[in-house]
SERO-4910 file (N, C-alpha, C, O; in steps of 0.05 Angstrom, whole numbers):
BEGIN
 pado doro    nc1    nc2    nc3   cac1   cac2   cac3    cc1    cc2    cc3    oc1    oc2    oc3
  Met    A   2706   1995   1674   2684   1977   1682   2659   1983   1666   2653   2007   1661
  Lys    A   2646   1962   1657   2622   1967   1640   2600   1978   1657   2594   1967   1679
  Arg    A   2588   1999   1649   2567   2012   1664   2542   1994   1664   2534   1983   1644
  Val    A   2529   1992   1688   2505   1976   1691   2482   1989   1676   2478   2013   1679
  Gln    A   2468   1974   1660   2445   1985   1646   2423   1990   1666   2416   1973   1682
  Leu    A   2411   2014   1665   2390   2021   1684   2363   2013   1673   2359   2013   1648
  Leu    A   2345   2007   1690   2318   1998   1682   2300   2022   1680   2297   2037   1700
  Pro    A   2287   2027   1658   2268   2050   1655   2243   2044   1671   2238   2022   1681
  Met    A   2227   2065   1673   2202   2063   1689   2184   2040   1680   2173   2026   1697
  Leu    A   2181   2036   1655   2163   2016   1644   2170   1988   1653   2152   1972   1658
  Ala    A   2196   1982   1656   2204   1955   1662   2196   1947   1691   2195   1924   1697
  Leu    A   2191   1967   1708   2184   1961   1735   2153   1963   1739   2144   1961   1762
  Thr    A   2138   1968   1718   2110   1972   1721   2096   1948   1734   2079   1952   1751
  Gly    A   2104   1924   1726   2092   1900   1737   2095   1899   1767   2077   1892   1781
  Met    A   2119   1906   1776   2125   1905   1805   2108   1925   1820   2097   1920   1841
  Ile    A   2107   1949   1809   2093   1971   1822   2063   1965   1823   2050   1970   1844
  Val    A   2052   1955   1801   2023   1948   1801   2017   1927   1821   1996   1927   1834
  Ala    A   2035   1907   1823   2031   1885   1842   2029   1895   1870   2016   1883   1887
  Cys    A   2043   1917   1876   2043   1928   1903   2021   1950   1907   2018   1960   1929
  Ala    A   2007   1956   1886   1989   1979   1887   1966   1975   1907   1955   1994   1918
  Ser    A   1960   1949   1913   1938   1944   1932   1947   1948   1961   1930   1949   1979
  Ala    A   1973   1951   1966   1983   1956   1993   1973   1984   2002   1973   2003   1987
  Pro    A   1966   1986   2028   1956   2011   2038   1978   2032   2038   2002   2026   2037
  Asn    A   1970   2058   2038   1989   2079   2040   2003   2077   2067   1991   2070   2087
  Val    A   2029   2085   2067   2044   2083   2092   2036   2107   2110   2040   2130   2102
  Thr    A   2027   2101   2134   2019   2122   2152   2030   2114   2180   2015   2104   2197
  Thr    A   2055   2118   2184   2067   2112   2210   2071   2138   2226   2069   2160   2215
  Ala    A   2075   2134   2252   2079   2156   2270   2108   2164   2273   2115   2179   2290
  Gly    A   2125   2153   2255   2153   2159   2257   2167   2140   2276   2155   2120   2284
  Ser    A   2192   2145   2282   2208   2126   2297   2212   2134   2326   2231   2125   2339
  Ala    A   2195   2151   2337   2197   2159   2365   2193   2135   2383   2175   2119   2378
  Gln    A   2209   2132   2403   2207   2110   2422   2182   2112   2438   2174   2133   2446
  Pro    A   2168   2089   2442   2145   2089   2460   2154   2094   2489   2177   2090   2495
  Ala    A   2135   2101   2506   2142   2106   2534   2152   2080   2547   2139   2059   2544
  Pro    A   2175   2081   2560   2186   2057   2571   2170   2046   2594   2156   2061   2609
  Gly    A   2171   2019   2598   2157   2007   2621   2178   1995   2640   2196   2009   2648
  Thr    A   2175   1970   2646   2194   1956   2662   2221   1953   2647   2222   1957   2623
  Ser    A   2241   1945   2662   2267   1941   2649   2266   1918   2628   2279   1919   2607
  Asn    A   2250   1897   2634   2247   1875   2615   2232   1884   2590   2239   1877   2567
  Glu    A   2212   1901   2594   2198   1912   2571   2216   1929   2554   2216   1927   2529
  Leu    A   2231   1946   2567   2249   1964   2552   2270   1948   2537   2276   1955   2514
  Ala    A   2280   1927   2549   2300   1911   2535   2288   1897   2511   2301   1896   2490
  Leu    A   2264   1887   2513   2251   1874   2490   2247   1895   2468   2254   1889   2445
  Arg    A   2237   1918   2474   2231   1938   2454   2257   1946   2440   2258   1949   2415
  Gln    A   2278   1951   2455   2303   1959   2443   2315   1937   2425   2324   1943   2403
  Asn    A   2314   1912   2434   2324   1890   2418   2308   1887   2393   2320   1883   2371
  Met    A   2282   1889   2394   2265   1885   2371   2271   1908   2350   2272   1903   2326
  Arg    A   2274   1932   2360   2280   1954   2342   2308   1950   2329   2311   1956   2306
  Glu    A   2327   1941   2344   2354   1937   2333   2353   1915   2311   2366   1918   2290
  Leu    A   2337   1894   2316   2335   1873   2296   2322   1883   2270   2331   1876   2248
  Trp    A   2301   1899   2273   2287   1909   2249   2303   1931   2235   2301   1935   2211
  Ala    A   2319   1946   2251   2337   1965   2239   2358   1951   2222   2363   1959   2199
  Asp    A   2369   1929   2233   2388   1913   2218   2375   1903   2192   2387   1902   2171
  His    A   2350   1895   2194   2336   1883   2171   2335   1903   2148   2342   1896   2126
  Val    A   2326   1927   2154   2323   1946   2131   2350   1958   2123   2354   1965   2099
  Val    A   2369   1961   2141   2395   1972   2134   2410   1952   2116   2422   1960   2096
  Trp    A   2410   1926   2123   2424   1907   2106   2409   1900   2081   2421   1892   2061
  Thr    A   2382   1903   2081   2367   1901   2056   2376   1923   2037   2380   1918   2013
  Arg    A   2378   1947   2047   2387   1969   2030   2415   1965   2020   2421   1969   1997
  Ala    A   2433   1955   2037   2460   1950   2029   2461   1930   2006   2476   1932   1987
  Tyr    A   2444   1910   2008   2443   1889   1987   2432   1901   1961   2443   1896   1940
  Ile    A   2410   1917   1963   2398   1929   1939   2418   1947   1925   2422   1945   1901
  Val    A   2432   1964   1941   2452   1982   1929   2473   1967   1914   2481   1974   1892
  Ala    A   2484   1946   1927   2506   1931   1915   2496   1915   1891   2510   1913   1870
  Ala    A   2472   1903   1893   2462   1886   1871   2456   1903   1846   2462   1895   1824
  Val    A   2444   1927   1850   2438   1944   1828   2463   1953   1814   2464   1955   1790
  Ala    A   2484   1959   1830   2509   1968   1819   2526   1945   1807   2547   1950   1794
  Gly    A   2518   1920   1812   2534   1898   1803   2559   1895   1818   2579   1884   1808
  Asp    A   2559   1904   1843   2583   1903   1860   2586   1876   1874   2566   1864   1882
  Ala    A   2610   1866   1876   2615   1840   1888   2608   1839   1918   2605   1818   1929
  Ser    A   2606   1862   1930   2599   1863   1959   2570   1854   1964   2562   1850   1987
  Ser    A   2554   1850   1943   2526   1842   1947   2525   1815   1961   2506   1810   1976
  Ala    A   2544   1797   1956   2544   1770   1968   2548   1772   1998   2534   1759   2014
  Ser    A   2566   1789   2006   2571   1793   2035   2547   1806   2048   2540   1798   2071
  Ala    A   2535   1826   2036   2512   1839   2047   2489   1819   2049   2474   1820   2069
  Leu    A   2486   1801   2030   2465   1781   2031   2469   1762   2054   2451   1754   2068
  Asp    A   2494   1753   2058   2500   1736   2080   2493   1748   2107   2481   1736   2124
  Arg    A   2500   1774   2110   2493   1788   2135   2463   1791   2138   2453   1789   2160
  Leu    A   2449   1796   2116   2420   1798   2117   2407   1772   2125   2388   1772   2140
  Met    A   2417   1750   2115   2407   1724   2122   2411   1718   2152   2395   1706   2165
  Lys    A   2434   1727   2162   2439   1724   2191   2419   1739   2207   2410   1730   2229
  Asn    A   2410   1762   2198   2389   1777   2211   2363   1762   2213   2349   1764   2233
  Gln    A   2357   1746   2192   2332   1730   2193   2334   1709   2215   2314   1703   2228
  Glu    A   2358   1698   2219   2362   1679   2241   2358   1693   2268   2347   1682   2286
  Asp    A   2369   1717   2270   2366   1732   2295   2337   1738   2301   2329   1737   2324
  Leu    A   2322   1745   2281   2293   1751   2285   2278   1726   2293   2261   1727   2311
  Gly    A   2285   1703   2281   2273   1678   2290   2280   1671   2319   2263   1662   2334
  Asn    A   2305   1675   2325   2314   1669   2353   2301   1687   2373   2298   1680   2396
  Ala    A   2292   1711   2365   2280   1730   2383   2253   1721   2393   2245   1728   2415
  Ile    A   2239   1704   2378   2213   1694   2387   2215   1667   2400   2196   1658   2413
  Ala    A   2238   1653   2396   2241   1626   2407   2237   1625   2437   2225   1605   2447
  Pro    A   2246   1644   2453   2241   1643   2482   2211   1643   2490   2204   1635   2512
  Tyr    A   2194   1652   2472   2166   1654   2478   2150   1631   2465   2131   1621   2477
  Tyr    A   2158   1622   2442   2142   1602   2428   2157   1576   2423   2146   1557   2412
  Gly    A   2182   1575   2431   2198   1550   2427   2216   1551   2403   2212   1567   2384
  Ala    A   2236   1534   2403   2256   1533   2382   2244   1526   2354   2251   1539   2335
  Pro    A   2225   1507   2353   2213   1501   2326   2199   1525   2314   2201   1530   2290
  Ala    A   2185   1541   2330   2172   1565   2320   2193   1585   2311   2189   1598   2290
  Gly    A   2214   1588   2326   2235   1607   2318   2248   1598   2291   2253   1615   2274
  Ala    A   2252   1572   2288   2263   1561   2263   2244   1566   2240   2253   1572   2217
  Arg    A   2218   1563   2245   2198   1567   2223   2198   1596   2214   2197   1602   2191
  Leu    A   2199   1615   2234   2199   1643   2226   2225   1649   2211   2224   1664   2191
  Thr    A   2247   1638   2219   2272   1643   2205   2269   1633   2176   2278   1647   2157
  Gln    A   2257   1610   2172   2254   1599   2145   2237   1617   2128   2243   1623   2105
  Leu    A   2215   1627   2139   2197   1645   2124   2211   1671   2117   2207   1681   2095
  Leu    A   2226   1682   2136   2240   1707   2131   2263   1704   2111   2268   1722   2095
  Lys    A   2276   1681   2111   2297   1676   2091   2284   1673   2064   2296   1682   2044
  Glu    A   2260   1662   2062   2246   1661   2037   2240   1689   2027   2242   1695   2004
  His    A   2231   1706   2046   2226   1734   2040   2250   1748   2027   2247   1762   2007
  Ile    A   2273   1743   2038   2298   1755   2027   2306   1743   2001   2313   1757   1982
  Ser    A   2304   1717   1999   2311   1703   1974   2294   1713   1950   2305   1718   1929
  Val    A   2268   1715   1955   2251   1723   1933   2255   1753   1927   2253   1761   1904
  Ala    A   2261   1769   1948   2267   1797   1943   2291   1800   1924   2291   1817   1906
  Gly    A   2311   1783   1928   2334   1782   1910   2326   1776   1881   2337   1787   1862
  Glu    A   2307   1757   1878   2297   1750   1852   2283   1774   1839   2285   1779   1815
  Val    A   2268   1789   1855   2254   1812   1845   2274   1832   1834   2270   1843   1812
  Val    A   2294   1838   1849   2314   1858   1840   2329   1848   1815   2333   1863   1796
  Ala    A   2336   1822   1815   2350   1811   1792   2333   1812   1767   2343   1819   1745
  Ala    A   2308   1805   1769   2290   1805   1746   2285   1833   1736   2284   1838   1712
  Ala    A   2283   1853   1754   2280   1881   1746   2304   1890   1731   2301   1903   1710
  Lys    A   2328   1884   1741   2352   1892   1727   2354   1880   1699   2363   1893   1680
  Ala    A   2346   1855   1697   2347   1841   1672   2324   1848   1653   2324   1839   1630
  Lys    A   2305   1864   1662   2282   1871   1646   2266   1846   1638   2255   1846   1616
  Asp    A   2265   1826   1655   2251   1802   1650   2223   1803   1664   2221   1797   1687
  Asp    A   2203   1812   1649   2177   1818   1661   2164   1792   1671   2151   1793   1692
  Ala    A   2168   1770   1658   2155   1745   1667   2166   1736   1693   2151   1729   1712
  Lys    A   2193   1737   1696   2205   1729   1721   2198   1749   1743   2195   1742   1767
  Leu    A   2196   1775   1736   2190   1795   1755   2162   1791   1767   2158   1793   1791
  Lys    A   2143   1785   1750   2115   1781   1759   2113   1756   1777   2100   1756   1797
  Asp    A   2128   1735   1769   2127   1710   1784   2140   1714   1812   2129   1705   1832
  Ala    A   2163   1728   1812   2176   1732   1838   2159   1750   1856   2157   1745   1880
  Asp    A   2147   1771   1844   2131   1789   1860   2106   1774   1872   2099   1780   1894
  Arg    A   2095   1756   1856   2072   1740   1866   2081   1723   1890   2066   1722   1910
  Arg    A   2103   1710   1888   2113   1693   1910   2121   1710   1934   2119   1701   1957
  Trp    A   2131   1734   1929   2139   1752   1951   2114   1759   1968   2116   1759   1992
  His    A   2092   1765   1954   2068   1772   1969   2055   1748   1982   2044   1750   2004
  Gln    A   2058   1724   1970   2048   1700   1982   2064   1694   2008   2052   1685   2028
  Asn    A   2090   1699   2007   2106   1695   2030   2097   1714   2053   2097   1706   2076
  Ala    A   2091   1738   2046   2081   1757   2066   2055   1747   2079   2052   1749   2104
  Glu    A   2038   1735   2064   2014   1723   2075   2020   1700   2093   2008   1697   2114
  Asp    A   2040   1684   2086   2048   1661   2102   2059   1671   2129   2053   1659   2150
  Ile    A   2075   1692   2129   2086   1703   2153   2064   1714   2171   2064   1709   2195
  Ala    A   2045   1728   2159   2023   1739   2175   2006   1717   2187   1998   1720   2210
  Thr    A   2001   1696   2172   1986   1674   2183   2000   1660   2206   1988   1655   2227
  Phe    A   2026   1655   2202   2042   1642   2223   2042   1658   2249   2037   1647   2271
  Leu    A   2048   1684   2247   2050   1700   2271   2022   1704   2285   2021   1704   2309
  Ser    A   2001   1708   2269   1975   1712   2281   1965   1687   2295   1950   1689   2314
  Glu    A   1973   1664   2286   1965   1639   2299   1980   1635   2325   1971   1621   2343
  Ala    A   2004   1648   2328   2020   1645   2352   2010   1665   2374   2012   1659   2397
  Asn    A   2000   1688   2365   1993   1709   2385   1967   1722   2377   1966   1735   2356
  Pro    A   1946   1720   2393   1920   1732   2386   1921   1763   2385   1903   1775   2374
  Asn    A   1942   1775   2397   1945   1804   2396   1956   1814   2370   1956   1838   2364
  Trp    A   1966   1795   2353   1976   1802   2326   1955   1792   2307   1955   1769   2299
  Thr    A   1936   1809   2299   1916   1799   2280   1928   1796   2253   1946   1810   2245
  Arg    A   1918   1777   2238   1928   1772   2211   1925   1796   2193   1943   1803   2178
  Ala    A   1903   1810   2196   1898   1834   2179   1919   1856   2185   1929   1868   2167
  Asp    A   1924   1860   2211   1943   1881   2218   1971   1874   2209   1986   1891   2198
  Leu    A   1979   1849   2213   2005   1840   2204   2009   1842   2174   2029   1851   2164
  Leu    A   1988   1833   2160   1990   1834   2130   1991   1863   2121   2005   1869   2101
  His    A   1977   1881   2134   1978   1909   2127   2007   1920   2130   2017   1933   2112
  Met    A   2020   1913   2152   2047   1922   2157   2067   1910   2137   2084   1924   2127
  Leu    A   2063   1884   2131   2082   1871   2113   2078   1881   2085   2098   1884   2070
  Lys    A   2054   1887   2077   2050   1898   2050   2062   1926   2048   2072   1934   2027
  Glu    A   2060   1942   2069   2074   1968   2069   2104   1964   2065   2116   1978   2050
  His    A   2114   1944   2079   2143   1939   2077   2151   1931   2049   2171   1941   2038
  Leu    A   2135   1914   2036   2141   1906   2009   2138   1929   1989   2155   1933   1972
  Ala    A   2117   1945   1993   2113   1968   1975   2136   1988   1977   2145   1998   1956
  Leu    A   2144   1994   2001   2166   2013   2004   2192   2002   1994   2208   2017   1982
  Thr    A   2197   1977   1998   2222   1965   1988   2222   1965   1957   2243   1969   1944
  Thr    A   2199   1960   1945   2196   1962   1916   2203   1990   1906   2217   1993   1887
  Gln    A   2192   2010   1920   2198   2037   1913   2228   2043   1915   2239   2057   1898
  Glu    A   2240   2033   1936   2268   2038   1941   2285   2026   1917   2302   2040   1907
  Ala    A   2278   2002   1910   2293   1989   1887   2288   2004   1861   2306   2008   1845
  Thr    A   2263   2013   1857   2256   2027   1833   2272   2053   1830   2284   2058   1809
  Phe    A   2273   2069   1851   2287   2095   1851   2317   2090   1848   2331   2106   1835
  Arg    A   2327   2069   1860   2356   2063   1858   2363   2056   1829   2383   2065   1818
  Leu    A   2346   2040   1816   2351   2033   1788   2349   2057   1770   2363   2058   1749
  Gln    A   2332   2076   1777   2328   2100   1760   2349   2121   1766   2350   2142   1753
  Gln    A   2366   2116   1786   2385   2136   1795   2371   2162   1805   2382   2184   1802
  Asn    A   2348   2158   1816   2333   2180   1828   2341   2182   1858   2327   2172   1875
  Trp    A   2364   2194   1862   2377   2192   1889   2361   2206   1911   2360   2197   1933
  Arg    A   2348   2228   1904   2332   2243   1924   2309   2225   1934   2305   2223   1958
  Glu    A   2294   2213   1916   2272   2196   1924   2282   2170   1937   2269   2159   1955
  Asp    A   2304   2160   1927   2316   2136   1938   2322   2141   1968   2316   2124   1985
  Thr    A   2334   2163   1975   2341   2170   2002   2316   2174   2019   2314   2164   2041
  Ala    A   2297   2189   2008   2273   2195   2023   2257   2170   2028   2245   2167   2050
  Thr    A   2257   2151   2009   2242   2126   2013   2255   2110   2036   2240   2097   2051
  Phe    A   2281   2110   2038   2293   2095   2059   2286   2106   2086   2282   2091   2105
  Asp    A   2283   2132   2089   2274   2144   2114   2247   2133   2121   2242   2126   2144
  Arg    A   2229   2131   2101   2202   2120   2106   2204   2090   2114   2189   2081   2131
  Ile    A   2221   2076   2100   2225   2047   2106   2234   2044   2135   2223   2026   2149
  Phe    A   2253   2060   2144   2263   2057   2171   2241   2063   2192   2238   2048   2211
  Asp    A   2226   2085   2188   2205   2091   2206   2184   2069   2207   2174   2062   2229
  Gln    A   2177   2058   2184   2157   2037   2183   2167   2012   2197   2151   1998   2209
  Ala    A   2192   2006   2194   2204   1982   2207   2203   1986   2237   2198   1966   2252
  Met    A   2208   2010   2247   2206   2014   2276   2177   2011   2286   2173   2001   2308
  Ala    A   2158   2019   2270   2130   2015   2277   2123   1986   2278   2109   1977   2296
  Met    A   2134   1970   2259   2130   1941   2260   2142   1929   2285   2130   1912   2298
  Ala    A   2167   1937   2291   2180   1927   2314   2164   1932   2340   2162   1915   2357
  Asp    A   2154   1956   2342   2138   1964   2366   2112   1947   2367   2104   1939   2389
  Ala    A   2100   1943   2345   2075   1927   2345   2080   1898   2353   2065   1887   2368
  Leu    A   2103   1887   2344   2110   1860   2353   2116   1859   2383   2108   1840   2397
  Ser    A   2130   1879   2392   2136   1880   2421   2111   1883   2437   2107   1870   2458
  Asp    A   2092   1900   2428   2067   1904   2442   2052   1877   2445   2042   1871   2466
  Gly    A   2052   1861   2424   2038   1836   2425   2050   1816   2444   2036   1802   2459
  Leu    A   2077   1815   2445   2091   1798   2464   2086   1806   2492   2081   1789   2510
  Ile    A   2086   1832   2497   2083   1842   2525   2054   1836   2534   2050   1830   2558
  Arg    A   2035   1838   2517   2007   1832   2525   2003   1802   2530   1990   1794   2549
  Gln    A   2014   1786   2512   2010   1757   2514   2026   1745   2538   2017   1726   2550
  Phe    A   2049   1756   2543   2066   1745   2564   2071   1766   2586   2093   1772   2594
  Ala    A   2049   1777   2596   2050   1799   2615   2066   1792   2640   2079   1810   2651
  Ser    A   2065   1768   2648   2079   1760   2673   2109   1762   2671   2123   1763   2691
  Arg    A   2119   1763   2647   2148   1765   2643   2157   1794   2643   2181   1800   2643
  Phe    A   2139   1813   2643   2146   1841   2641   2135   1857   2665   2139   1881   2666
***
């Protein structure tokens, strides 16, 4: 089998610089918050499972795509299903159209992420910069959509979390391309913890806005 050409550090400079404005990741780890009612606990557990799936299948896709493995298509299909699951998770609160809109935005997030990885592998700096720009614009669109649905999710806080997510995913892809396995593994630990913090923040907002359900 022909060995996949690895991307040197310089080829990913555009992607890393584009993420440089994202804040440093400062999460409290993945410790579960204190449980409340059974409905609250069920929401928190479900939201964490959905975001765990999100980052686990994103990683599976990155690993397969970088290696040029045929399993990348299956991983991508499963990852897209997760975006539908995340959209469906908010539908009981905001309605089916809102759930469908979030699904659409999240699927765009995954599609563009795939373009970022492909452009990095191909050492196509122009495509890389364009995909990274659209990736960040999509994050802004998601933050705007969610903040308009729930006043407890401020746009600034959401965008902060989403930029952390993009920055960490960028680092993960970079280390994987460089075969820097130690940093690749350590970065995924950070990604998982940050995803759990995002899940908890989303649950907190729903519980505050729909207190009578909990």
